[in-house]
C-alpha positions as CSV (number, residue, x, y, z in Angstrom):
1,X,-34.2,35.0,-10.2
2,X,-33.2,33.2,-7.0
3,X,-29.6,32.1,-6.6
4,X,-29.3,28.3,-7.3
5,X,-28.5,26.4,-4.1
6,X,-25.8,23.7,-4.1
7,X,-27.2,20.2,-3.9
8,X,-27.2,18.9,-0.3
9,X,-25.9,15.3,0.3
10,X,-26.2,13.3,3.5
11,X,-23.6,14.2,6.0
12,X,-21.1,11.3,6.3
13,X,-20.3,10.0,9.8
14,X,-16.9,10.8,11.2
15,X,-15.7,7.1,11.0
16,X,-16.1,7.4,7.2
17,X,-14.1,10.6,6.7
18,X,-11.4,10.1,9.3
19,X,-8.6,7.6,9.1
20,X,-9.2,4.7,11.5
21,X,-7.0,5.1,14.6
22,X,-7.2,1.4,15.4
23,X,-5.6,0.4,12.1
24,X,-2.0,0.2,13.2
25,X,-0.7,-0.6,9.7
26,X,-2.6,1.0,6.9
27,X,-3.4,4.3,8.7
28,X,0.3,5.2,9.5
29,X,1.1,4.6,5.8
30,X,-2.0,6.6,4.7
31,X,-1.0,9.5,7.0
32,X,2.4,9.7,5.2
33,X,0.6,9.6,1.8
34,X,-1.6,12.4,2.7
35,X,1.3,14.5,4.1
36,X,2.9,14.3,0.6
37,X,-0.3,14.7,-1.5
38,X,-1.4,18.1,-2.9
39,X,-5.0,17.6,-2.0
40,X,-7.5,20.4,-3.0
41,X,-11.2,20.7,-3.7
42,X,-12.5,20.0,-7.2
43,X,-9.6,17.7,-8.4
44,X,-10.0,14.2,-9.8
45,X,-8.2,11.3,-8.1
46,X,-7.6,7.6,-9.0
47,X,-6.9,5.6,-5.9
48,X,-5.4,2.2,-6.9
49,X,-5.6,-1.0,-4.9
50,X,-8.1,0.9,-2.7
51,X,-9.3,-2.2,-0.8
52,X,-12.3,-1.3,1.4
53,X,-11.7,2.4,1.1
54,X,-8.7,3.6,3.2
55,X,-7.9,6.4,2.5
56,X,-10.3,6.6,-0.5
57,X,-13.2,8.0,1.6
58,X,-10.9,10.6,3.1
59,X,-9.9,11.7,-0.4
60,X,-13.5,12.0,-1.5
61,X,-14.4,14.0,1.6
62,X,-11.6,16.5,0.8
63,X,-12.2,16.9,-3.0
64,X,-15.8,17.7,-2.4
65,X,-18.8,17.4,-4.7
66,X,-17.0,19.4,-7.5
67,X,-14.3,16.7,-7.6
68,X,-14.2,13.0,-8.5
69,X,-12.6,10.0,-7.0
70,X,-12.3,6.5,-8.5
71,X,-11.3,3.7,-6.2
72,X,-9.8,0.8,-8.2
73,X,-9.2,-2.7,-6.8
74,X,-8.8,-6.2,-8.3
75,X,-10.9,-7.8,-5.5
76,X,-14.6,-7.6,-5.9
77,X,-15.1,-8.7,-2.3
78,X,-13.2,-5.7,-1.1
79,X,-15.2,-3.4,-3.3
80,X,-18.5,-4.8,-2.1
81,X,-17.3,-3.9,1.4
82,X,-16.3,-0.4,0.4
83,X,-19.7,0.2,-1.3
84,X,-21.5,-1.0,1.8
85,X,-19.5,1.5,3.9
86,X,-20.2,4.2,1.3
87,X,-24.0,3.9,1.3
88,X,-25.6,7.2,0.1
89,X,-22.5,9.3,0.8
90,X,-20.1,10.8,-1.7
91,X,-21.9,10.2,-5.0
92,X,-18.8,11.7,-6.7
93,X,-16.9,8.6,-5.4
94,X,-17.0,5.4,-7.6
95,X,-15.5,2.0,-6.8
96,X,-14.5,-0.1,-9.8
97,X,-13.0,-3.5,-10.3
98,X,-9.8,-3.6,-12.4
99,X,-6.1,-4.3,-12.5
100,X,-4.0,-1.1,-13.2
101,X,-1.6,-3.2,-15.3
102,X,-4.4,-4.2,-17.7
103,X,-6.6,-1.1,-18.1
104,X,-7.5,0.0,-21.6
105,X,-5.4,2.8,-23.1
106,X,-8.4,5.1,-23.4
107,X,-9.1,4.9,-19.6
108,X,-9.7,8.4,-18.2
109,X,-6.9,10.6,-16.9
110,X,-6.7,12.2,-13.4
111,X,-5.2,15.1,-11.6
112,X,-3.8,12.8,-8.9
113,X,-3.0,9.1,-8.7
114,X,-2.6,7.6,-5.2
115,X,-2.1,4.1,-3.8
116,X,-1.6,3.3,-0.1
117,X,0.4,0.1,0.2
118,X,-0.3,-0.7,-3.4
119,X,3.2,-0.6,-4.9
120,X,4.1,-3.9,-3.4
121,X,1.5,-5.7,-5.6
122,X,3.3,-4.7,-8.8
123,X,6.1,-7.2,-8.6
124,X,8.2,-8.1,-10.4
125,X,7.9,-5.4,-13.1
126,X,7.5,-2.3,-10.9
127,X,9.1,0.3,-13.1
128,X,6.8,-0.8,-16.0
129,X,3.8,-0.5,-13.7
130,X,4.8,3.0,-12.8
131,X,5.2,3.9,-16.4
132,X,1.7,2.6,-17.0
133,X,0.3,4.6,-14.1
134,X,1.7,7.9,-15.5
135,X,-0.3,7.4,-18.8
136,X,-3.4,8.0,-16.7
137,X,-2.0,11.1,-15.1
138,X,-2.9,14.5,-16.5
139,X,0.0,16.9,-17.4
140,X,0.9,18.7,-14.2
141,X,-0.6,15.9,-12.2
142,X,0.9,14.2,-9.1
143,X,1.6,10.5,-8.3
144,X,1.9,9.5,-4.7
145,X,2.4,5.9,-3.5
146,X,3.4,4.2,-0.3
147,X,5.0,0.8,0.4
148,X,7.1,-1.0,3.0
149,X,10.5,-0.6,1.6
150,X,13.7,-2.6,1.8
151,X,14.8,-2.7,5.5
152,X,11.3,-3.5,6.7
153,X,11.6,-6.2,9.5
154,X,15.3,-6.7,8.7
155,X,15.9,-8.1,12.2
156,X,13.4,-10.8,11.5
157,X,14.8,-11.7,8.1
158,X,18.4,-11.8,9.5
159,X,17.3,-14.1,12.3
160,X,15.4,-16.4,9.9
161,X,18.5,-16.5,7.6
162,X,20.8,-17.4,10.5
163,X,18.4,-20.2,11.8
164,X,18.1,-21.6,8.3
165,X,21.9,-21.7,8.0
166,X,22.1,-23.4,11.4
167,X,19.6,-26.1,10.4
168,X,21.2,-26.6,7.0
169,X,18.1,-25.5,5.1
170,X,20.1,-24.4,2.0
171,X,17.3,-24.4,-0.6
172,X,15.0,-22.5,1.8
173,X,17.7,-20.0,2.5
174,X,18.2,-19.4,-1.2
175,X,14.5,-18.8,-1.7
176,X,14.5,-16.3,1.3
177,X,17.5,-14.4,-0.3
178,X,15.6,-14.1,-3.6
179,X,12.6,-12.6,-1.8
180,X,14.7,-10.1,0.2
181,X,16.6,-9.0,-2.9
182,X,13.3,-8.4,-4.8
183,X,11.9,-5.9,-2.2
184,X,12.3,-2.4,-3.6
185,X,14.2,0.3,-1.7
186,X,13.7,4.0,-1.5
187,X,16.6,4.4,-3.8
188,X,15.0,2.2,-6.4
189,X,11.7,4.1,-6.2
190,X,13.5,7.4,-6.7
191,X,15.5,6.1,-9.6
192,X,12.4,4.6,-11.3
193,X,10.3,7.8,-10.9
194,X,13.1,9.8,-12.4
195,X,13.7,7.4,-15.3
196,X,10.0,7.4,-16.4
197,X,10.2,11.2,-16.6
198,X,8.5,12.5,-13.5
199,X,9.6,15.8,-12.0
200,X,10.0,17.1,-8.5
201,X,10.6,13.6,-7.4
202,X,10.6,13.0,-3.6
203,X,11.0,9.8,-1.7
204,X,11.1,9.5,2.1
205,X,11.1,6.8,4.7
206,X,9.6,6.8,8.2
207,X,10.2,4.0,10.7
208,X,7.2,2.3,12.3
209,X,7.5,-0.2,15.2
210,X,5.2,-3.2,15.1
211,X,4.6,-4.8,18.5
212,X,4.1,-8.6,19.0
213,X,4.2,-11.3,21.6
214,X,5.9,-14.6,21.0
215,X,4.5,-18.0,20.2
216,X,1.1,-18.3,18.5
217,X,0.5,-14.5,18.9
218,X,3.5,-14.0,16.6
219,X,2.6,-16.7,14.1
220,X,-1.0,-15.4,13.8
221,X,-0.3,-11.7,14.1
222,X,-2.9,-10.1,11.8
223,X,-0.3,-7.9,10.2
224,X,2.7,-10.1,10.0
225,X,0.9,-13.3,8.9
226,X,-0.9,-11.3,6.2
227,X,2.0,-11.3,3.8
228,X,5.4,-11.1,5.6
229,X,5.4,-14.4,7.5
230,X,3.7,-16.1,4.5
231,X,6.7,-15.2,2.5
232,X,8.8,-17.3,4.9
233,X,6.4,-20.3,4.7
234,X,6.6,-20.0,0.9
235,X,10.3,-20.7,1.0
236,X,9.5,-24.3,2.1
237,X,8.2,-27.1,-0.1
238,X,7.6,-29.2,3.0
239,X,5.0,-27.3,5.1
240,X,5.4,-29.6,8.1
241,X,9.0,-28.6,8.2
242,X,7.9,-25.0,7.8
243,X,5.6,-25.2,10.8
244,X,8.4,-26.7,13.0
245,X,10.8,-24.1,11.8
246,X,8.4,-21.2,12.4
247,X,7.6,-22.4,15.9
248,X,11.3,-22.2,16.7
249,X,11.3,-18.6,15.4
250,X,8.2,-17.7,17.3
251,X,9.5,-19.0,20.6
252,X,12.7,-16.8,20.3
253,X,11.3,-13.4,19.4
254,X,13.6,-11.6,21.8
255,X,16.3,-12.3,19.2
256,X,14.7,-9.9,16.7
257,X,12.4,-7.5,18.4
258,X,11.8,-4.6,18.1
259,X,10.3,-5.1,14.6
260,X,10.7,-2.0,12.6
261,X,8.9,-1.3,9.3
262,X,10.0,1.4,6.9
263,X,7.1,3.4,5.6
264,X,8.2,4.7,2.2
265,X,6.2,7.5,0.4
266,X,7.2,8.3,-3.2
267,X,5.9,11.3,-5.1
268,X,6.5,12.8,-8.5
269,X,4.8,15.2,-10.9
270,X,4.1,14.8,-14.6
271,X,5.5,17.6,-16.7
272,X,3.1,20.1,-18.2
């Protein structure tokens, strides 16, 4: 009898399998995730908070058709975008809508669980979220997550705190302090992974400089405004006051540049 031939799937374009080099935020974090991940053909992977597929497509490319990847995200709009990018490629990759904190107990288990920039969405009960994740990890499986850890953009937060003190914005300053104290550190991550029973725990940080000009370029920076600067605005109940305050900050960026983010990658293995 003739030898069965493996099924041939459409060859994906390079932009789908390679990390985008023009993404100056997600890609540097994803590179650190992949450097820590034990990635081999034929394994199953759950990629949480996968967004539009970075680095989900890269994972699917490397596990091959004998493996399986599930990309999970709470945003249907992001998943629609990911499925559009996917087209006919990687039929062993499935995008699903869901919140990892509310998945059914009988949800399938995986050899690897990954999440690029996902851990920051688990506040305030991050340790409990990690415990939940490990219930979907096979014995001997690996968990790898990245997040911007405590210390990210510290020069900006310190300058904002000083300016709030100078302007007598006491309530806003207290709100800022609460936000800064809530951000997890690499030490926190290592402690939580150990406490939930993972083995071979490893947590590392890698600095990343984010460049910006002042004025409106700073206030509408696609990375900074998408989360970090919004946290400062949220400290104010009066948004007109917030706008005036942030314009003052934006016109004085030489006081806090360079802006340095801390890329933290955390990894642990579930016992056999």
